[in-house]
C-alpha positions in Angstrom: -6.5 18.9 -4.6 -8.0 19.7 -8.0 -5.4 20.2 -10.7 -7.3 21.3 -13.8 -4.1 22.9 -15.1 -2.4 19.6 -15.8 -0.9 19.3 -19.2 -0.1 16.4 -21.6 3.4 16.2 -23.0 3.6 14.1 -26.1 6.7 13.1 -28.0 7.9 10.0 -29.7 4.5 8.4 -29.3 4.5 8.8 -25.6 2.0 10.8 -23.5 2.8 12.1 -20.0 0.5 14.1 -17.8 1.4 16.3 -14.9 0.1 14.4 -11.8 1.3 16.6 -8.9 4.2 18.4 -7.4 6.9 16.4 -5.6 6.0 18.0 -2.3 2.3 16.9 -2.7 3.2 13.3 -1.8 4.1 12.1 1.7 7.3 10.1 2.1 6.7 6.4 1.7 3.1 7.0 0.8 0.6 7.2 -2.0 -2.1 9.3 -3.5 -4.9 8.7 -6.0 -4.7 10.6 -9.2 -7.7 10.6 -11.5 -6.9 10.7 -15.2 -10.1 10.9 -17.3 -12.1 8.0 -15.9 -9.0 6.1 -14.6 -7.9 6.2 -11.0 -4.1 5.8 -10.7 -2.2 5.2 -7.5 1.0 7.2 -7.3 3.7 6.3 -4.7 7.0 7.8 -3.6 9.3 5.2 -2.0 11.6 7.5 0.0 14.2 4.9 1.0 14.7 3.9 -2.6 14.2 7.4 -3.9 11.9 5.9 -6.5 8.4 6.7 -7.9 5.8 4.2 -9.0 2.3 4.3 -10.4 -0.3 1.5 -10.7 -4.0 1.2 -11.2 -5.8 2.1 -8.0 -8.2 -0.8 -8.2 -7.3 -3.9 -6.3 -8.2 -6.9 -8.6 -9.3 -9.0 -5.6 -12.5 -7.3 -4.6 -12.4 -4.4 -7.1 -12.0 -1.7 -4.5 -10.3 1.6 -5.3 -7.8 1.3 -2.5 -4.2 0.6 -3.6 -3.2 4.3 -3.1 -3.9 3.8 0.6 -1.8 0.6 0.9 1.6 0.1 2.5 4.7 0.1 0.4 7.7 -2.1 1.2 10.1 -4.6 -0.3 10.0 -8.3 -0.9 13.8 -8.9 -1.2 14.8 -6.3 -3.8 11.3 -6.1 -5.3 9.3 -2.9 -4.3 5.7 -3.8 -3.5 2.3 -2.4 -2.5 -0.1 -4.2 -0.1 -3.8 -3.7 -0.5 -5.0 -2.1 2.8 -8.1 -4.4 2.8 -7.0 -7.8 1.6 -3.3 -7.7 2.2 -2.6 -9.0 -1.3 0.8 -7.7 -2.4 1.8 -6.6 -5.9 5.1 -5.8 -7.5 5.4 -2.0 -8.2 7.7 -2.9 -11.1 5.7 -5.5 -13.0 2.2 -5.5 -11.3 2.4 -9.3 -10.6 0.7 -10.6 -7.5 3.4 -11.7 -5.0 1.1 -13.9 -3.0 0.9 -16.5 -5.8 -2.6 -15.5 -7.0 -3.3 -15.3 -10.7 -4.0 -11.6 -11.0 -2.0 -8.5 -11.9 -2.3 -4.8 -11.7 -1.5 -2.3 -14.4 1.7 -0.2 -13.9 2.7 3.1 -15.4 6.0 4.8 -15.9 6.8 7.9 -13.7 9.3 10.7 -14.2 10.1 13.7 -12.2 11.2 17.0 -13.9 11.7 20.4 -12.3 9.8 19.4 -9.1 6.8 18.0 -11.0 5.7 14.4 -11.2 4.5 13.0 -14.6 2.8 9.7 -15.3 3.1 8.0 -18.7 -0.3 7.1 -20.0 0.4 6.2 -23.7 -1.6 7.9 -26.4 -4.4 9.9 -24.7 -6.4 13.0 -25.6 -5.2 16.2 -24.1 -8.8 17.3 -23.2 -9.2 14.7 -20.4 -10.0 16.0 -16.9 -7.6 15.5 -14.0 -7.8 15.4 -10.2 -5.4 14.5 -7.4 -6.9 13.1 -4.2 -4.5 13.4 -1.2 
């Protein structure tokens, strides 16, 4: 889905962009959202009723694949597993849960009026956006 009508909301030094509608995401699944040149993996963890966003690139082999990974829990820690390498990462901190010395970037997510927003810090409002489901 191409969402060229996405908008940036800026206040208090924060920048949020509209990633998709709540119903665009499958339960317990992920999608890839492109923000400018960045690919962001967006997840809805239904059992926890929580939303998470991380970089889409797995740091192990640098493949853009995390949005297709499986989400789950390691104790109370929500996690994503790369579909190719099975490395798991915390959806809260980005730390590798397999003991490897690598991390992934995480982003804040908020839901307002049925729309999902991802916090990207200070960004330019003329960046292009796309959602790949």
